[in-house]
TIBA-73718 format. One record per residue (C-alpha): residue in three letters; y, x, z. Coordinates in pm, whole numbers, plus 50000, padded with zeros to 5 digits. Layout:
BEGIN
AlaYXZ/...
% end
This chain:
BEGIN
Unk402479222345982/Unk400459227245664/Unk401759236645320/Unk401649200445196/Unk403909189545477/Unk406319217545395/Unk406369206645032/Unk406859170145131/Unk409759178845362/Unk411309200445090/Unk410999172544835/Unk412439146745076/Unk415299170445157/Unk416049174744789/Unk415959137144733/Unk418239131845030/Unk420619158844908/Unk420689143944558/Unk421239109344703/Unk424029121144926/Unk425509140344635/Unk425349109144422/Unk427059088844693/Unk429759115244727/Unk430109117244350/Unk430369079444327/Unk433069079344593/Unk434979105144392/Unk434809083544081/Unk436559053244230/Unk439429041744012/Unk441789012643976/Unk441418985144236/Unk438159000444362/Unk440019031444482/Unk442049011644737/Unk441639027045081/Unk439189054044971/Unk441399083545070/Unk443729095145343/Unk447289107245312/Unk446129139945463/Unk443869145745161/Unk447019154144964/Unk449749179945015/Unk453349168045019/Unk455689175544727/Unk457849195444969/Unk454909218045044/Unk454359224244673/Unk458059229944612/Unk458859252844903/Unk455699273444868/Unk455669281444498/Unk456989256044250/Unk460629251744351/Unk462089248444002/Unk459629221543895/Unk459949204744234/Unk463749202444193/Unk463289186943848/Unk460799161643985/Unk463139152244272/Unk465739140344019/Unk463239121843801/Unk462119085743838/Unk458599098143918/Unk459909108044263/Unk461619074144304/Unk458959050444174/Unk458629035144522/Unk462089041144670/Unk464219030844371/Unk466379001344474/Unk465218976544207/Unk461558985144261/Unk461988979944636/Unk463718946444589/Unk461248934444327/Unk458248944144539/Unk459338932144882/Unk461508902444784/Unk459398888744498/Unk455938904444449/Unk454658905444808/Unk455688870044910/Unk454458856544576/Unk451098874044624/Unk450748858744969/Unk451228823544828/Unk449248824644503/Unk445628837144508/Unk445698844244134/Unk448298871644183/Unk447208882444532/Unk446108916444403/Unk449628927744317/Unk450398932144687/Unk448228963344674/Unk448138969144300/Unk451828975744243/Unk451409006744456/Unk448629020044233/Unk451369033144008/Unk454509031844225/Unk453069048144538/Unk449549060044455/Unk448929078444780/Unk449799047344980/Unk447399027644761/Unk444609053044803/Unk445209053645179/Unk445039015545196/Unk448579014445332/Unk449378979245206/Unk452098969345198/Unk453569003545267/Unk456479007145509/Unk459929000445369/Unk461479031045205/Unk463959032745493/Unk461039042245722/Unk460589075145534/Unk456789073345531/Unk454599092545290/Unk454689062345062/Unk458129075044965/Unk456519104044780/Unk456019079444493/Unk454219096944204/Unk453719131144359/Unk452639165544238/Unk449289162444412/Unk448469128944260/Unk448919139643899/Unk447389174043943/Unk444219160144103/Unk443499135243825/Unk440319143643635/Unk440169114543391/Unk440089076743379/Unk437429049943399/Unk436569027843104/Unk437649028542742/Unk441349020342773/Unk443799036143017/Unk445629009043213/Unk446268994843560/Unk446019028343741/Unk442419034843636/Unk442939072143678/Unk440419091443889/Unk441849114444157/Unk439749141644318/Unk441829158944587/Unk440939193044719/Unk441519229844655/Unk441199225544279/Unk444339215544092/Unk444369205843726/Unk447099216443487/Unk447989227943138/Unk446709263243201/Unk443579277043358/Unk442649309943511/Unk445919315243693/Unk445749330144041/Unk447259311644336/Unk446929319444707/Unk446949282144780/Unk444579266044530/Unk442259270344236/Unk443749262043899/Unk441649245943628/Unk442809239443275/Unk442739202043202/Unk442769188942848/Unk443059153742987/Unk446439159943150/Unk447799169042808/Unk446749136042651/Unk448749104342606/Unk445869085942773/Unk446789102743100/Unk450209086143080/Unk448639053442970/Unk446819049043301/Unk450119036643444/Unk452189029443135/Unk449769002843017/Unk449388972243238/Unk447628938843224/Unk448808909743435/Unk446308890743654/Unk446138866243361/Unk444888893643126/Unk448138897642932/Unk449468931842830/Unk452778932843015/Unk453228970342966/Unk451828987242659/Unk453899018442598/Unk450859040342535/Unk449249013942311/Unk452489010642111/Unk452509048242064/Unk448849048141965/Unk449509022341692/Unk452569040741561/Unk453359070141333/Unk453819096441603/Unk450249093441731/Unk448959099741379/Unk451099131141364/Unk449929144341700/Unk453239139541881/Unk452419129842241/Unk454379114842529/Unk454869149442682/Unk456639162542372/Unk459599139442439/Unk459409132742812/Unk458169166742933/Unk459829190942693/Unk458939227742726/Unk461059258942766/Unk460609295742853/Unk460209302343223/Unk457829302643516/Unk455819273743657/Unk455419292543987/Unk457939315944144/Unk455479344944177/Unk453669337443852/Unk453919349443497/Unk456659340143253/Unk455579317742968/Unk457329306742648/Unk456329270442696/Unk456589258143054/Unk456549220243068/Unk459739207143223/Unk459099179243474/Unk462159159143372/Unk460459126543272/Unk463709113643123/Unk463329078342987/Unk464629043143040/Unk466829053343335/Unk468459082743159/Unk471609073542962/Unk471269105142756/Unk467789094542646/Unk468889059342560/Unk472079068042377/Unk471519073742007/Unk467989059742014/Unk468879035341738/Unk470969045541436/Unk473309017441344/Unk475299010341028/Unk477258979540918/Unk478468971540565/Unk480088941340392/Unk478958923540076/Unk482518924739938/Unk485418948140006/Unk488308924039955/Unk488668887840063/Unk491158859640103/Unk491598835940400/Unk488868809840383/Unk486388832740209/Unk482988839940361/Unk481968876040400/Unk478478886940497/Unk478158918240705/Unk474748934840723/Unk473788956541018/Unk470928981140974/Unk469258993241294/Unk466859022541259/Unk464719034741548/Unk464799071941483/Unk463959084341831/Unk461219066642026/Unk457489070441972/Unk456999035042100/Unk458969002742067/Unk462508999742195/Unk462788986742457/Unk459378993742611/Unk457718994342951/Unk459278968143178/Unk460198946342882/Unk460718916243106/Unk463598934743277/Unk465238952142982/Unk467788936542752/Unk469028952242428/Unk471538932942222/Unk473708935741911/Unk477348925541949/Unk479618923041643/Unk483408918441650/Unk486158917541389/Unk489778927941448/Unk492478918041200/Unk495778935041115/Unk497578917541404/Unk494938927741659/Unk493278893741686/Unk489628897241792/Unk486838875141655/Unk483228874041777/Unk480678872841496/Unk477418855741601/Unk474278867541426/Unk472848846841141/Unk469588829341225/Unk466468839841035/Unk464278809941119/Unk461178826841260/Unk459108811141537/Unk460438818841881/Unk463778830941749/Unk465628810742012/Unk464638836842270/Unk466188864542059/Unk469658849142029/Unk471788848842343/Unk472328813942480/Unk473908796342776/Unk470648785942939/Unk468728790843262/Unk465418808943311/Unk463268827343567/Unk462618795943775/Unk459358810743908/Unk461348833544136/Unk461568802444351/Unk457888806844451/Unk458558839344633/Unk461928827244761/Unk460408795644912/Unk462528772944693/Unk460268750344481/Unk463298733744324/Unk464908766444216/Unk466898760043898/Unk466858796043779/Unk469668819143674/Unk471308826643341/Unk468698839343099/Unk470748865542916/Unk474198872043059/Unk475488885142725/Unk477808868642467/Unk476288837042321/Unk475118842441965/Unk474358879641995/Unk470958891741874/Unk468578902942150/Unk465738926942079/Unk463098916042329/Unk459698900842387/Unk459858871142626/Unk457268867342904/Unk456158832643011/Unk454728820743342/Unk451758796443371/Unk454188767343333/Unk455588781343008/Unk458918791943159/Unk460458825643081/Unk459778849543367/Unk461108882643493/Unk457908887543698/Unk455298906443497/Unk452528898043745/Unk453108860843683/Unk452928863843304/Unk450358841743135/Unk451608844442776/Unk454038863442556/Unk456578851742304/Unk457678867141977/Unk457868905041983/Unk461298912041836/Unk461708947741955/Unk462368977241724/Unk459268997841651/Unk459139035441595/Unk460799044041262/Unk461349007041197/Unk464578993941044/Unk465708958741127/Unk468438941740924/Unk470748916241086/Unk473528897040916/Unk476708880341037/Unk478458856540798/Unk482148854040883/Unk484628829040745/Unk487998846040720/Unk490418824540926/Unk493038805340729/Unk495808822340926/Unk494368857540898/Unk497138882340814/Unk496908904340506/Unk495718939540569/Unk492598956440704/Unk489908936940889/Unk487718960641088/Unk484248949541188/Unk482398968541459/Unk478738965141548/Unk477638977641891/Unk474108979742028/Unk474018976942409/Unk471288982442665/Unk470768971743026/Unk467818981743244/Unk467888947843415/Unk469298914443302/Unk472598912243488/Unk472338876243618/Unk469018885643782/Unk470478917543926/Unk473458898944067/Unk471348870844212/Unk468948894344390/Unk471628918244509/Unk470458947944302/Unk473018976344296/Unk475298975243993/Unk473989006943829/Unk470768989043741/Unk472638964343519/Unk475338987543386/Unk475868985043012/Unk474779016242826/Unk476049018142471/Unk473219028742243/Unk475299032141929/Unk478169017341727/Unk479549017041376/Unk482569001441203/Unk483428990840852/Unk486638977040697/Unk487508951740430/Unk490958942440304/Unk492438907640345/Unk494738897940058/Unk497028868140003/
% end
């Protein structure tokens, strides 16, 4: 073989190697829907392996966080198997949610093409939910905006974290600036419905708010840091990120989120007089709107009561403000969520109670509407959004209740109490679908009382 042939073979080999490398590189860059079925479960270690080997403290934190329950949590299981999967099988527009839900709730199952994954009771690897290996193999995201699980995962011996250069007998550790960004969180905490509507926008809310401008990131509230070790045989650091991920399912995180004060326009009144009570609600805690995330599920409402000197209790409905769409922000005795009937095989389904809270209370929400214009609890079936009447970061909302003092009110103190309540899931929906009671328990966010004097 002459020298030219050797050169030709060498060049062809290089071209082939580059081509193969490009193909491999392209495979590694799959993200979002394109990543479905591109990996195997065996490409990733189990959380138990990570925990038992080295990272027990962080593993124990993760086990108690919603990240470890994103697939197995009772409401997520019911919503996925009872509503999302059957709906996806009947409506081609939303067919992608059968696989897509798992892109954030069980990423390894999604990557492995395990769709739908086995039920949580089967104890498959889908139950690992959002695992150590998934987050610590993410190298970035595709596109300009993080959303709909467009993270890029590259499994292997290299793990990405907040520090680099640490020595591990199990893997290489590379410092990742991306993992420390809010955009990393946004790959799952921003979501568009199949109709192109932003049905989750927690990262985008943060980005538009005051905390982003000040450099306060998601991690600073949801992954607080403390002195300690990230690995049992490793060094001690003053700032180890705690893998607590406390948020919407943590009563301690929710309580006190909104500061609440109520005051009257007069301090003394007679029976028959009208007194206006103003409630100020200040969001002093969240870097995004409250509530956020699964806004279609959450319900936050203001309840105001008066108690007179004899112990009689009066409910004070909120005064209307007159803005467009306000009817969805004041509790009413009305039905909604009729589109659940699609998944349930009941085309004539009348719906369930929309709110399940005292009629006339103010609700801080953003309603989601299905293609027929009906309020929906199903984010994947959302074609439009209603008025956004949630409380933004560092925003103060003022609500008023005008109360006519009853003619038979006794003289003495009249105490008015304003309470802000929160439920993770609208109770009528929870009850209808058989969701365990803890998902619709009432968590008191805050309360405040004021007193006026009733005179003859």
